[in-house]
C-alpha positions, -999 to +999 in steps of 0.1 A: -001+000-001+015+034-008+013+066+013+023+102+010+046+119+036+069+146+038+106+138+029+117+147+062+099+120+075+116+093+055+139+069+070+175+060+058+177+040+028+138+045+020+131+049-014+101+069-026+087+091-058+082+130-054+044+136-057+044+173-052+063+204-040+049+227-022+076+254-013+067+286-032+089+314-046+128+315-045+124+280-022+102+263-048+122+275-078+155+264-064+143+229-052+131+224-088+163+236-105+181+208-084+162+182-099+136+176-071+103+174-096+071+152-093+076+119-106+117+114-098+130+085-079+148+097-047+163+075-019+174+088+017+213+084+019+218+093+057+215+123+078+239+143+097+245+137+137+220+163+146+195+148+118+199+182+097+205+185+070+195+149+051+215+134+022+192+123-010+205+102-039+186+116-070+196+101-103+235+100-101+243+122-077+238+127-039+219+163-027+217+179+006+188+194+019+182+211+053+148+198+070+130+230+064+133+223+027+124+186+028+092+196+047+079+210+014+086+177-005+059+152-004+071+119-015+050+087-022+064+055-002+057+022+001+036+015+037+027-009+058-003-030+048-031-028+070 
């Protein structure tokens, strides 16, 4: 069963597909320019010791985002079957 969560809520090594970017203005533009657009497959690579920033694998590169940026990215992930 699929569910949609914020990127910030994903766990290490979890994969998902970006569904929506809710950031507007400069932040929204910057996130999209980095390749984070709906339909893109991503995987969480890890987090800094204090959980911010988060490292994300997208296509063939690793990108780091602050949690306040990751909050604006909604991702569809596999969820537990209920």
